[in-house]
DRENDO-1510 file (C-alpha; in Angstrom, 1 decimal, always signed):
<recs>
REC; n; res; u; v; w
REC; 1; UNK; +42.7; +69.4; -21.8 .
REC; 2; UNK; +43.5; +65.9; -20.9 .
REC; 3; UNK; +41.0; +66.0; -18.0 .
REC; 4; UNK; +38.3; +67.3; -20.2 .
REC; 5; UNK; +39.0; +64.7; -22.8 .
REC; 6; UNK; +38.8; +61.9; -20.2 .
REC; 7; UNK; +35.5; +63.3; -18.9 .
REC; 8; UNK; +34.1; +63.5; -22.3 .
REC; 9; UNK; +35.1; +59.9; -23.1 .
REC; 10; UNK; +33.4; +58.7; -20.0 .
REC; 11; UNK; +30.3; +60.6; -20.8 .
REC; 12; UNK; +30.3; +59.2; -24.3 .
REC; 13; UNK; +30.8; +55.7; -22.9 .
REC; 14; UNK; +28.0; +56.2; -20.5 .
REC; 15; UNK; +25.7; +57.3; -23.3 .
REC; 16; UNK; +26.5; +54.1; -25.2 .
REC; 17; UNK; +25.8; +51.9; -22.2 .
REC; 18; UNK; +22.5; +53.8; -21.6 .
REC; 19; UNK; +21.5; +53.3; -25.2 .
REC; 20; UNK; +22.4; +49.6; -25.0 .
REC; 21; UNK; +20.4; +49.2; -21.9 .
REC; 22; UNK; +17.4; +51.0; -23.5 .
REC; 23; UNK; +17.6; +48.6; -26.4 .
REC; 24; UNK; +18.1; +45.4; -24.3 .
REC; 25; UNK; +15.5; +46.3; -21.7 .
REC; 26; UNK; +12.5; +45.6; -23.9 .
REC; 27; UNK; +14.1; +42.4; -25.2 .
REC; 28; UNK; +14.6; +41.1; -21.7 .
REC; 29; UNK; +11.0; +42.0; -20.9 .
REC; 30; UNK; +9.8; +40.0; -23.9 .
REC; 31; UNK; +11.9; +37.0; -22.9 .
REC; 32; UNK; +10.5; +37.1; -19.4 .
REC; 33; UNK; +6.9; +37.4; -20.8 .
REC; 34; UNK; +7.6; +34.4; -23.1 .
REC; 35; UNK; +9.0; +32.4; -20.2 .
REC; 36; UNK; +5.9; +33.1; -18.2 .
REC; 37; UNK; +3.6; +32.2; -21.0 .
REC; 38; UNK; +5.5; +28.9; -21.5 .
REC; 39; UNK; +5.4; +28.1; -17.8 .
REC; 40; UNK; +1.7; +28.8; -17.8 .
REC; 41; UNK; +1.2; +26.6; -20.9 .
REC; 42; UNK; +3.1; +23.7; -19.4 .
REC; 43; UNK; +1.2; +24.1; -16.1 .
REC; 44; UNK; -2.0; +23.6; -17.9 .
REC; 45; UNK; -0.9; +20.4; -19.7 .
REC; 46; UNK; -1.6; +17.0; -18.4 .
REC; 47; UNK; +1.3; +14.5; -18.2 .
REC; 48; UNK; +0.1; +12.7; -21.4 .
REC; 49; UNK; +0.3; +16.0; -23.3 .
REC; 50; UNK; +3.9; +16.7; -22.5 .
REC; 51; UNK; +6.6; +16.4; -25.1 .
REC; 52; UNK; +8.9; +13.4; -24.7 .
REC; 53; UNK; +11.8; +15.3; -23.0 .
REC; 54; UNK; +9.4; +17.0; -20.5 .
REC; 55; UNK; +7.4; +13.8; -19.9 .
REC; 56; UNK; +10.5; +11.8; -19.0 .
REC; 57; UNK; +11.8; +14.5; -16.7 .
REC; 58; UNK; +8.4; +14.8; -14.9 .
REC; 59; UNK; +8.1; +11.0; -14.5 .
REC; 60; UNK; +11.6; +10.8; -13.0 .
REC; 61; UNK; +11.0; +13.8; -10.7 .
REC; 62; UNK; +7.7; +12.5; -9.4 .
REC; 63; UNK; +8.5; +8.8; -9.0 .
REC; 64; UNK; +12.3; +8.7; -8.4 .
REC; 65; UNK; +12.7; +12.2; -7.0 .
REC; 66; UNK; +15.6; +13.0; -9.3 .
REC; 67; UNK; +16.4; +14.1; -12.9 .
REC; 68; UNK; +16.9; +11.4; -15.5 .
REC; 69; UNK; +20.4; +10.1; -16.1 .
REC; 70; UNK; +21.9; +10.2; -19.6 .
REC; 71; UNK; +20.9; +6.7; -20.4 .
REC; 72; UNK; +17.3; +7.4; -19.5 .
REC; 73; UNK; +17.3; +10.6; -21.6 .
REC; 74; UNK; +18.6; +8.5; -24.6 .
REC; 75; UNK; +16.5; +5.4; -24.2 .
REC; 76; UNK; +13.2; +6.9; -23.0 .
REC; 77; UNK; +13.1; +10.2; -24.8 .
REC; 78; UNK; +14.3; +8.5; -28.0 .
REC; 79; UNK; +11.7; +5.7; -27.6 .
REC; 80; UNK; +8.9; +8.2; -27.1 .
REC; 81; UNK; +10.0; +10.4; -30.0 .
REC; 82; UNK; +10.1; +7.3; -32.3 .
REC; 83; UNK; +6.6; +6.2; -31.2 .
REC; 84; UNK; +8.0; +3.1; -29.5 .
REC; 85; UNK; +7.0; +4.1; -26.0 .
REC; 86; UNK; +3.9; +5.8; -24.7 .
REC; 87; UNK; +3.7; +8.1; -21.7 .
REC; 88; UNK; +2.3; +5.2; -19.7 .
REC; 89; UNK; +5.1; +3.0; -20.8 .
REC; 90; UNK; +7.7; +5.4; -19.3 .
REC; 91; UNK; +5.8; +5.4; -16.0 .
REC; 92; UNK; +5.6; +1.6; -16.0 .
REC; 93; UNK; +9.3; +1.3; -16.7 .
REC; 94; UNK; +10.1; +3.3; -13.6 .
REC; 95; UNK; +7.4; +1.7; -11.4 .
REC; 96; UNK; +8.9; -1.8; -12.2 .
REC; 97; UNK; +12.5; -0.7; -11.5 .
REC; 98; UNK; +14.4; -1.9; -8.5 .
REC; 99; UNK; +15.3; +1.7; -7.7 .
REC; 100; UNK; +11.6; +2.6; -7.3 .
REC; 101; UNK; +11.0; -0.4; -5.0 .
REC; 102; UNK; +14.1; -0.3; -2.9 .
REC; 103; UNK; +15.6; +3.2; -3.0 .
REC; 104; UNK; +12.6; +5.6; -2.9 .
REC; 105; UNK; +11.6; +5.4; +0.8 .
REC; 106; UNK; +8.1; +6.2; +2.0 .
REC; 107; UNK; +8.4; +9.1; +4.5 .
REC; 108; UNK; +7.6; +8.5; +8.2 .
REC; 109; UNK; +4.4; +10.6; +8.0 .
REC; 110; UNK; +3.0; +8.1; +5.6 .
REC; 111; UNK; +3.4; +4.9; +7.7 .
REC; 112; UNK; -0.3; +4.1; +7.3 .
REC; 113; UNK; +0.0; +4.3; +3.5 .
REC; 114; UNK; +3.1; +2.1; +3.6 .
REC; 115; UNK; +1.2; -0.5; +5.7 .
REC; 116; UNK; -1.6; -0.5; +3.2 .
REC; 117; UNK; +0.8; -1.3; +0.3 .
REC; 118; UNK; +2.2; -4.2; +2.3 .
REC; 119; UNK; -1.2; -5.6; +3.0 .
REC; 120; UNK; -1.9; -5.5; -0.7 .
REC; 121; UNK; +1.2; -7.7; -1.3 .
REC; 122; UNK; +0.0; -10.1; +1.4 .
REC; 123; UNK; -3.5; -10.4; -0.1 .
REC; 124; UNK; -2.1; -11.0; -3.6 .
REC; 125; UNK; -0.2; -14.0; -2.2 .
REC; 126; UNK; -3.2; -15.7; -0.5 .
REC; 127; UNK; -4.2; -19.1; -1.8 .
REC; 128; UNK; -7.1; -19.5; -4.3 .
REC; 129; UNK; -10.4; -20.7; -3.0 .
REC; 130; UNK; -13.9; -21.0; -4.5 .
REC; 131; UNK; -15.8; -20.1; -1.3 .
REC; 132; UNK; -14.3; -17.4; +1.0 .
REC; 133; UNK; -15.4; -15.9; +4.3 .
REC; 134; UNK; -13.8; -12.5; +5.1 .
REC; 135; UNK; -14.1; -11.6; +8.8 .
REC; 136; UNK; -14.5; -7.9; +9.3 .
REC; 137; UNK; -13.9; -7.3; +5.6 .
REC; 138; UNK; -16.3; -4.5; +4.8 .
REC; 139; UNK; -15.0; -1.6; +2.9 .
REC; 140; UNK; -16.1; +1.9; +3.9 .
REC; 141; UNK; -17.2; +2.8; +0.4 .
REC; 142; UNK; -17.0; -0.1; -2.0 .
REC; 143; UNK; -19.5; -2.9; -2.1 .
REC; 144; UNK; -17.0; -5.4; -3.4 .
REC; 145; UNK; -15.4; -5.6; +0.1 .
REC; 146; UNK; -11.8; -5.1; +1.2 .
REC; 147; UNK; -10.4; -8.4; -0.1 .
REC; 148; UNK; -11.3; -7.6; -3.7 .
REC; 149; UNK; -10.5; -4.0; -3.5 .
REC; 150; UNK; -7.0; -4.8; -2.1 .
REC; 151; UNK; -6.3; -7.1; -5.1 .
REC; 152; UNK; -7.2; -10.7; -4.3 .
REC; 153; UNK; -6.3; -12.1; -7.8 .
REC; 154; UNK; -8.4; -15.3; -8.1 .
REC; 155; UNK; -12.0; -15.9; -9.2 .
REC; 156; UNK; -14.4; -17.4; -6.6 .
REC; 157; UNK; -18.0; -18.7; -6.5 .
REC; 158; UNK; -18.9; -16.7; -3.4 .
REC; 159; UNK; -17.3; -14.3; -1.0 .
REC; 160; UNK; -19.2; -13.7; +2.3 .
REC; 161; UNK; -18.2; -10.5; +4.1 .
REC; 162; UNK; -18.9; -10.8; +7.8 .
REC; 163; UNK; -19.1; -7.4; +9.6 .
REC; 164; UNK; -21.0; -5.6; +12.3 .
REC; 165; UNK; -24.0; -3.5; +11.2 .
REC; 166; UNK; -22.6; +0.0; +10.3 .
REC; 167; UNK; -24.4; +1.6; +13.2 .
REC; 168; UNK; -22.7; -0.8; +15.7 .
REC; 169; UNK; -19.2; -0.1; +14.5 .
REC; 170; UNK; -16.7; +2.4; +15.9 .
REC; 171; UNK; -17.1; +5.8; +14.2 .
REC; 172; UNK; -13.8; +5.3; +12.4 .
REC; 173; UNK; -15.2; +2.3; +10.5 .
REC; 174; UNK; -18.8; +3.2; +9.8 .
REC; 175; UNK; -19.9; +2.7; +6.2 .
REC; 176; UNK; -22.9; +2.1; +4.0 .
REC; 177; UNK; -24.9; -1.2; +4.3 .
REC; 178; UNK; -24.3; -3.2; +1.2 .
REC; 179; UNK; -26.4; -6.1; -0.2 .
REC; 180; UNK; -25.6; -9.0; -2.5 .
REC; 181; UNK; -23.8; -8.1; -5.7 .
REC; 182; UNK; -21.2; -9.1; -8.3 .
REC; 183; UNK; -17.6; -8.2; -8.4 .
REC; 184; UNK; -15.0; -8.9; -11.2 .
REC; 185; UNK; -14.0; -12.0; -9.2 .
REC; 186; UNK; -17.3; -13.4; -8.3 .
REC; 187; UNK; -20.5; -13.0; -6.1 .
REC; 188; UNK; -20.2; -11.0; -2.9 .
REC; 189; UNK; -22.7; -11.0; -0.2 .
REC; 190; UNK; -22.8; -9.7; +3.4 .
REC; 191; UNK; -23.6; -11.1; +6.8 .
REC; 192; UNK; -24.1; -8.3; +9.3 .
REC; 193; UNK; -23.3; -10.0; +12.6 .
REC; 194; UNK; -20.4; -10.7; +15.0 .
REC; 195; UNK; -17.6; -12.6; +13.4 .
REC; 196; UNK; -17.8; -15.1; +16.3 .
REC; 197; UNK; -21.1; -16.2; +14.8 .
REC; 198; UNK; -20.6; -18.1; +11.5 .
REC; 199; UNK; -23.7; -20.2; +11.8 .
REC; 200; UNK; -24.7; -19.2; +8.3 .
REC; 201; UNK; -21.9; -21.5; +6.9 .
REC; 202; UNK; -22.0; -25.4; +7.0 .
REC; 203; UNK; -19.2; -27.5; +8.4 .
REC; 204; UNK; -16.3; -28.1; +6.0 .
REC; 205; UNK; -17.8; -25.8; +3.3 .
REC; 206; UNK; -15.3; -23.0; +2.9 .
REC; 207; UNK; -11.8; -22.9; +1.2 .
REC; 208; UNK; -10.4; -19.7; +2.8 .
REC; 209; UNK; -11.2; -17.7; +5.9 .
REC; 210; UNK; -9.5; -14.3; +5.9 .
REC; 211; UNK; -9.2; -12.1; +9.0 .
REC; 212; UNK; -7.6; -8.8; +7.9 .
REC; 213; UNK; -7.0; -6.3; +10.8 .
REC; 214; UNK; -10.0; -7.8; +12.6 .
REC; 215; UNK; -9.1; -10.3; +15.3 .
REC; 216; UNK; -7.5; -7.6; +17.4 .
REC; 217; UNK; -11.0; -5.9; +17.7 .
REC; 218; UNK; -12.4; -8.7; +19.9 .
REC; 219; UNK; -11.4; -9.9; +23.4 .
REC; 220; UNK; -9.2; -13.0; +23.6 .
REC; 221; UNK; -12.0; -15.3; +24.6 .
REC; 222; UNK; -14.1; -14.2; +21.7 .
REC; 223; UNK; -11.0; -14.6; +19.5 .
REC; 224; UNK; -11.0; -18.3; +20.6 .
REC; 225; UNK; -14.6; -18.6; +19.4 .
REC; 226; UNK; -13.8; -17.0; +16.1 .
REC; 227; UNK; -10.9; -19.4; +15.5 .
REC; 228; UNK; -13.1; -22.4; +16.5 .
REC; 229; UNK; -15.8; -21.3; +14.1 .
REC; 230; UNK; -13.3; -20.8; +11.3 .
REC; 231; UNK; -11.9; -24.3; +12.0 .
REC; 232; UNK; -15.5; -25.7; +11.8 .
REC; 233; UNK; -16.5; -24.2; +8.5 .
REC; 234; UNK; -13.2; -24.7; +6.7 .
REC; 235; UNK; -12.9; -27.8; +4.6 .
REC; 236; UNK; -10.0; -30.1; +5.4 .
REC; 237; UNK; -6.9; -28.5; +3.8 .
REC; 238; UNK; -8.7; -25.1; +3.8 .
REC; 239; UNK; -6.7; -22.0; +4.8 .
REC; 240; UNK; -6.9; -19.4; +7.5 .
REC; 241; UNK; -5.1; -16.2; +6.8 .
REC; 242; UNK; -4.6; -13.4; +9.4 .
REC; 243; UNK; -2.9; -10.1; +9.3 .
REC; 244; UNK; -2.9; -8.1; +12.6 .
REC; 245; UNK; -0.7; -5.7; +14.5 .
REC; 246; UNK; +2.4; -7.1; +16.1 .
REC; 247; UNK; +2.0; -6.3; +19.8 .
REC; 248; UNK; +5.8; -6.4; +20.4 .
REC; 249; UNK; +6.5; -3.5; +18.0 .
REC; 250; UNK; +3.2; -1.7; +18.9 .
REC; 251; UNK; +4.3; -1.5; +22.5 .
REC; 252; UNK; +7.5; +0.2; +21.4 .
REC; 253; UNK; +5.4; +2.9; +19.9 .
REC; 254; UNK; +3.1; +3.4; +22.9 .
REC; 255; UNK; +1.8; +1.7; +26.0 .
REC; 256; UNK; -1.8; +2.1; +25.0 .
REC; 257; UNK; -3.3; +0.2; +22.0 .
REC; 258; UNK; -2.5; +1.8; +18.7 .
REC; 259; UNK; -6.3; +1.9; +17.8 .
REC; 260; UNK; -9.0; +3.0; +20.2 .
REC; 261; UNK; -11.2; +0.1; +19.0 .
REC; 262; UNK; -8.6; -2.6; +19.7 .
REC; 263; UNK; -9.2; -5.2; +22.5 .
REC; 264; UNK; -5.8; -7.0; +22.2 .
REC; 265; UNK; -2.7; -6.7; +20.1 .
REC; 266; UNK; -0.9; -10.1; +19.9 .
REC; 267; UNK; +2.8; -10.8; +19.7 .
REC; 268; UNK; +3.8; -13.3; +17.0 .
REC; 269; UNK; +4.3; -16.0; +19.7 .
REC; 270; UNK; +0.9; -15.3; +21.2 .
REC; 271; UNK; -0.9; -15.5; +17.9 .
REC; 272; UNK; +0.9; -18.7; +16.9 .
REC; 273; UNK; -0.1; -20.4; +20.2 .
REC; 274; UNK; -3.7; -19.3; +19.8 .
REC; 275; UNK; -4.0; -20.6; +16.3 .
REC; 276; UNK; -2.3; -23.9; +16.9 .
REC; 277; UNK; -4.5; -24.4; +20.1 .
REC; 278; UNK; -7.5; -24.1; +17.7 .
REC; 279; UNK; -6.2; -27.1; +15.7 .
REC; 280; UNK; -4.5; -25.3; +12.8 .
REC; 281; UNK; -1.2; -26.0; +11.3 .
REC; 282; UNK; +0.9; -22.8; +10.8 .
REC; 283; UNK; +2.3; -22.7; +7.3 .
REC; 284; UNK; +4.0; -19.3; +7.2 .
REC; 285; UNK; +4.7; -16.5; +9.6 .
REC; 286; UNK; +5.7; -13.2; +8.0 .
REC; 287; UNK; +5.9; -9.6; +8.9 .
REC; 288; UNK; +4.7; -6.5; +7.1 .
REC; 289; UNK; +6.9; -3.3; +7.3 .
REC; 290; UNK; +10.2; -4.2; +8.9 .
REC; 291; UNK; +11.4; -2.0; +11.7 .
REC; 292; UNK; +15.1; -2.5; +10.9 .
REC; 293; UNK; +17.9; -2.9; +13.6 .
REC; 294; UNK; +16.1; -0.5; +15.9 .
REC; 295; UNK; +13.1; -2.9; +16.3 .
REC; 296; UNK; +15.5; -5.8; +17.1 .
REC; 297; UNK; +17.0; -3.6; +19.8 .
REC; 298; UNK; +13.6; -2.7; +21.2 .
REC; 299; UNK; +13.4; +0.8; +19.8 .
REC; 300; UNK; +10.5; +2.2; +17.7 .
REC; 301; UNK; +11.7; +3.8; +14.5 .
REC; 302; UNK; +8.8; +5.1; +12.4 .
REC; 303; UNK; +11.0; +6.2; +9.6 .
REC; 304; UNK; +12.4; +2.7; +9.2 .
REC; 305; UNK; +8.9; +1.1; +9.4 .
REC; 306; UNK; +7.5; +3.4; +6.8 .
REC; 307; UNK; +10.5; +3.1; +4.5 .
REC; 308; UNK; +10.4; -0.7; +4.5 .
REC; 309; UNK; +7.0; -1.8; +3.1 .
REC; 310; UNK; +6.6; -5.4; +1.9 .
REC; 311; UNK; +6.6; -8.9; +3.3 .
REC; 312; UNK; +9.5; -9.9; +5.6 .
REC; 313; UNK; +10.7; -13.2; +7.1 .
REC; 314; UNK; +11.6; -11.4; +10.4 .
REC; 315; UNK; +8.0; -11.2; +11.6 .
REC; 316; UNK; +8.9; -10.3; +15.2 .
REC; 317; UNK; +10.4; -7.0; +14.2 .
REC; 318; UNK; +7.7; -5.9; +11.8 .
REC; 319; UNK; +4.7; -3.6; +12.5 .
REC; 320; UNK; +2.1; -6.1; +11.3 .
REC; 321; UNK; +2.3; -9.9; +11.4 .
REC; 322; UNK; +0.8; -12.0; +8.6 .
REC; 323; UNK; +0.1; -15.7; +9.1 .
REC; 324; UNK; -1.3; -18.4; +6.9 .
REC; 325; UNK; -2.4; -21.7; +8.5 .
REC; 326; UNK; -4.3; -24.7; +7.4 .
REC; 327; UNK; -7.0; -27.1; +8.7 .
REC; 328; UNK; -5.3; -30.5; +8.6 .
REC; 329; UNK; -6.6; -33.1; +6.3 .
REC; 330; UNK; -7.5; -36.4; +7.9 .
REC; 331; UNK; -4.6; -38.9; +7.9 .
REC; 332; UNK; -5.2; -41.9; +5.7 .
REC; 333; UNK; -5.4; -45.2; +7.5 .
REC; 334; UNK; -3.0; -47.8; +6.4 .
REC; 335; UNK; -4.8; -50.8; +5.0 .
REC; 336; UNK; -4.1; -54.1; +6.8 .
REC; 337; UNK; -1.8; -56.3; +4.9 .
</recs>
């Protein structure tokens, strides 16, 4: 009898479990369906449509690649819920943080994007000028030219972009042919010619000549002509700004030029000698995208170069070099006593 009782108890228990499963099964199914619907709903929302808690998490996940810390949950979610912070404000708080700038590295596959960000910082730091000549400064799709597109912050009377006609350029750099127009900073016009020919500009008539990723595209002797012409058209005290690959670090990457259209890639010392021989006073030598200890040891480390955007004092160990020099002003003669 005891065996039969035990068997019966087990059967009864099994029936209870089966009944419970039958009851819970549809409930679980409804929960799963609700979760799917919610996920679909959230996937269809833009960032600005997200509720505060979800918006803060997404901003942190995308920009800082982590979940928010307790303080962020309290301050940012609370601020949004109270109407004190907008969705854009949350993003701006993160973008302006030291963590975003120094602890979220750019991956090695995005070295080119990191270099672009560094060039923007260099251009923002260029001196103001009313008349500007940009050597090789055409943009592939924007008539305002590269200098304006990359963030030059000052208003000017005229910016002259000197570039080869589109059909004469390397296929990598072909673009539309633009005419004269207005930008938010001032008038922009184009001179389609060699950058060694600046005959359109009068002597001592320009405040800034900018050569961004261009002087490496001409042979060294043509580069001397470019610098001589820049010196001629600059007013006394006018500035010459150059950013160009740093040959020392480029040769760590590969023996050949890093761009099929390059004619020369100068070291910092070589460019300094060339610019001073043309009569300029070098004011600053900086580097863009620091290669870290590896570069100092003569090793190419793409991960370090990509992860270190910005402007560095250690120009020799950076991927790009950035120089600002000046045409000297005439020295005043002392009056005879």
